[in-house]
C-alpha positions as CSV (number, residue, x, y, z in Angstrom):
1,M,18.2,5.5,-15.5
2,N,18.4,7.5,-12.3
3,G,15.3,9.4,-12.9
4,L,12.5,10.8,-10.7
5,H,10.4,7.8,-11.5
6,D,12.6,5.5,-9.4
7,M,10.9,6.1,-6.1
8,G,11.2,2.6,-4.7
9,G,12.4,2.4,-1.2
10,M,11.8,6.1,-0.5
11,D,9.6,7.3,2.4
12,G,8.1,10.6,3.6
13,F,5.2,10.6,1.0
14,G,2.5,10.0,3.6
15,P,0.0,7.2,3.8
16,V,-1.6,5.7,0.7
17,Q,-5.0,7.2,0.1
18,V,-7.4,4.4,-0.8
19,E,-10.5,5.5,-2.7
20,K,-13.6,3.7,-1.7
21,R,-15.4,1.9,-4.6
22,E,-12.7,3.2,-6.9
23,P,-13.8,2.8,-10.6
24,V,-11.5,1.1,-13.2
25,F,-11.4,4.4,-15.1
26,H,-12.1,7.8,-13.7
27,H,-12.6,9.4,-17.2
28,R,-13.6,8.1,-20.6
29,W,-10.3,9.2,-22.1
30,E,-8.4,6.9,-19.8
31,R,-10.4,3.9,-21.2
32,R,-9.4,5.0,-24.7
33,V,-5.7,5.4,-23.8
34,F,-5.8,1.8,-22.3
35,G,-7.3,0.5,-25.6
36,L,-4.8,2.5,-27.7
37,V,-1.8,1.1,-25.8
38,G,-3.2,-2.4,-26.0
39,G,-3.9,-2.1,-29.7
40,S,-0.5,-0.7,-30.4
41,A,1.2,-3.5,-28.5
42,T,-0.8,-6.1,-30.5
43,R,0.2,-4.5,-33.8
44,R,3.8,-3.9,-32.5
45,L,3.6,-0.2,-33.5
46,A,5.4,1.2,-30.4
47,G,8.0,-1.4,-29.7
48,P,8.4,-3.7,-26.6
49,T,7.1,-3.1,-23.1
50,D,10.6,-2.1,-21.9
51,A,10.8,0.7,-24.6
52,F,7.3,1.9,-23.4
53,R,8.6,2.1,-19.8
54,F,11.7,4.0,-20.9
55,A,9.5,6.5,-22.7
56,I,7.7,7.2,-19.4
57,E,11.0,7.5,-17.6
58,R,12.1,10.1,-20.2
59,M,9.3,12.5,-19.3
60,R,10.4,15.8,-17.9
61,P,10.3,15.6,-14.1
62,S,7.8,18.5,-13.8
63,H,5.5,16.8,-16.3
64,Y,5.9,13.4,-14.7
65,L,5.0,14.6,-11.2
66,R,1.8,16.4,-12.3
67,A,0.7,13.7,-14.7
68,S,-1.8,11.1,-13.8
69,Y,-1.2,7.4,-14.4
70,Y,-2.9,7.2,-17.8
71,E,-1.5,10.6,-18.9
72,R,2.0,9.0,-18.5
73,W,0.8,6.1,-20.7
74,L,-0.5,8.6,-23.3
75,T,2.8,10.5,-23.3
76,A,4.8,7.4,-23.7
77,L,2.7,6.0,-26.5
78,A,2.6,9.3,-28.4
79,T,6.4,9.7,-28.0
80,L,7.2,6.3,-29.4
81,L,4.8,6.7,-32.3
82,V,6.4,10.0,-33.2
83,E,9.9,8.5,-32.9
84,K,8.9,5.7,-35.2
85,G,7.3,7.9,-37.8
86,V,3.8,6.6,-37.3
87,V,2.5,10.1,-36.6
88,T,4.0,13.6,-36.4
89,R,4.1,16.0,-33.5
90,E,2.3,18.5,-35.7
91,E,-0.5,16.0,-36.2
92,L,-0.8,15.5,-32.5
93,V,-0.9,19.2,-31.7
94,G,-3.5,19.7,-34.4
95,R,-5.8,17.0,-33.1
96,A,-5.3,18.2,-29.5
97,G,-6.0,21.8,-30.4
98,G,-3.0,23.0,-28.5
99,S,0.3,21.8,-27.0
100,F,1.0,18.1,-26.8
101,P,4.0,17.4,-24.5
102,L,6.2,14.5,-25.4
103,S,9.1,12.8,-23.5
104,Q,12.6,13.9,-23.9
105,P,14.7,12.4,-26.7
106,V,16.8,9.3,-26.1
107,P,20.2,10.5,-24.9
108,P,23.5,8.9,-26.1
109,L,23.6,5.5,-24.4
110,H,26.0,2.7,-23.7
111,I,23.9,-0.4,-24.1
112,P,25.2,-3.3,-22.0
113,T,26.1,-6.6,-23.7
114,S,24.2,-9.5,-22.3
115,T,25.8,-12.9,-22.4
116,G,22.6,-14.4,-23.6
117,S,23.3,-17.4,-21.5
118,Q,20.2,-19.2,-20.1
119,A,22.2,-21.4,-17.7
120,P,22.0,-19.8,-14.2
121,L,25.2,-18.8,-12.5
122,F,23.6,-18.8,-9.0
123,V,21.5,-21.3,-7.1
124,V,19.1,-21.0,-4.2
125,G,21.0,-20.1,-1.1
126,D,23.8,-18.2,-2.8
127,F,24.8,-14.9,-1.1
128,V,25.0,-12.2,-3.8
129,E,25.7,-8.4,-4.0
130,V,23.8,-6.1,-6.4
131,R,26.2,-4.2,-8.7
132,N,26.3,-0.5,-7.9
133,D,25.9,0.5,-11.5
134,H,24.0,3.6,-12.7
135,P,22.9,3.1,-16.4
136,G,21.7,6.0,-18.5
137,G,19.1,3.9,-20.2
138,H,16.3,1.7,-19.0
139,T,16.9,-0.8,-16.2
140,R,14.8,-2.8,-13.8
141,C,17.4,-2.7,-11.0
142,P,16.0,-0.2,-8.5
143,R,18.4,2.2,-6.9
144,Y,17.6,1.2,-3.3
145,V,19.1,-2.3,-3.7
146,R,22.3,-1.3,-5.6
147,G,25.4,-2.2,-3.6
148,K,23.3,-4.2,-1.1
149,R,23.7,-7.9,-0.2
150,G,21.0,-10.6,-0.3
151,T,20.3,-14.3,-0.7
152,I,19.0,-16.1,-3.8
153,V,15.6,-17.7,-2.8
154,R,14.3,-18.6,-6.3
155,V,15.6,-19.2,-9.8
156,D,12.9,-18.0,-12.2
157,G,14.2,-19.0,-15.6
158,A,15.6,-16.9,-18.5
159,F,13.9,-13.6,-19.7
160,R,15.0,-10.8,-21.9
161,L,17.3,-8.3,-20.1
162,P,15.3,-5.0,-20.0
163,D,18.5,-2.9,-20.2
164,V,19.0,-4.3,-23.7
165,A,15.5,-5.1,-24.8
166,A,14.3,-1.5,-24.3
167,H,16.9,-0.3,-26.9
168,R,17.8,-3.1,-29.3
169,D,15.9,-6.1,-30.8
170,V,18.7,-8.6,-30.2
171,P,18.9,-11.9,-28.2
172,C,19.4,-11.0,-24.6
173,A,17.6,-13.6,-22.4
174,E,19.4,-14.4,-19.2
175,P,18.4,-15.9,-15.8
176,A,16.4,-13.9,-13.3
177,Y,16.2,-14.5,-9.6
178,S,14.2,-13.6,-6.5
179,V,16.6,-12.1,-4.0
180,R,15.8,-11.7,-0.3
181,F,17.2,-8.7,1.5
182,S,17.0,-8.0,5.2
183,A,15.2,-4.7,5.7
184,R,18.1,-3.5,7.8
185,E,20.5,-4.2,5.0
186,L,18.5,-1.7,2.9
187,W,17.5,0.9,5.5
188,C,19.8,0.2,8.5
189,T,18.3,0.4,12.0
190,A,15.2,2.3,10.7
191,A,13.8,-1.1,9.8
192,G,12.6,-4.0,11.9
193,A,15.2,-6.7,12.8
194,T,13.2,-9.6,11.3
195,E,11.6,-7.8,8.2
196,T,12.7,-8.9,4.7
197,I,12.2,-7.7,1.2
198,H,12.1,-9.8,-2.0
199,V,13.2,-8.2,-5.3
200,D,13.3,-9.9,-8.7
201,L,16.7,-9.2,-10.4
202,W,18.4,-10.3,-13.5
203,E,21.8,-12.0,-13.4
204,S,23.6,-9.0,-15.0
205,Y,22.7,-7.0,-11.9
206,L,24.4,-9.5,-9.5
207,K,27.8,-10.7,-8.5
208,P,29.0,-13.2,-5.8
209,A,29.1,-11.6,-2.4
């Protein structure tokens, strides 16, 4: 999904502000949200992690930008619980004493078909190109590497393809790899000549270069 959340590889946001002696939680409600998400995951009330991530990605851009980290968690959890019929939006509004924004509904999607093959197609040293696809659903293939070429440096084993797992409970495990890109391949001459970036990518995202 080409949403506002996919900020990887972008610049111009200024330096990271590091808070001295930063606490684990800044507010008591953040601790509660952390516990609620963990408890829901244990009881499988809200679906898999990939569905949770997709619920965050579906937040309206204006809401996403002004929301804190744990507010995004709360929005995603509430959205999934409403969609699964565990609670109603009216119940949330009533308990909140006012509005309770949720993520946007799931749009019509084309869900990719995973081969389900756990035998890796690539080996260490293979030169690959990232497919320049733009899925409407969840994906773990960041925009800034699409269409770029890199080298396989590690074969990590088979894991569920997020593009399928976020939307359907079907077998979809396939090989994942660590791919090394030169910084100049990604950002041209703005990057150092010897700098490299390593990105973990599933086999469905790759093709031989």
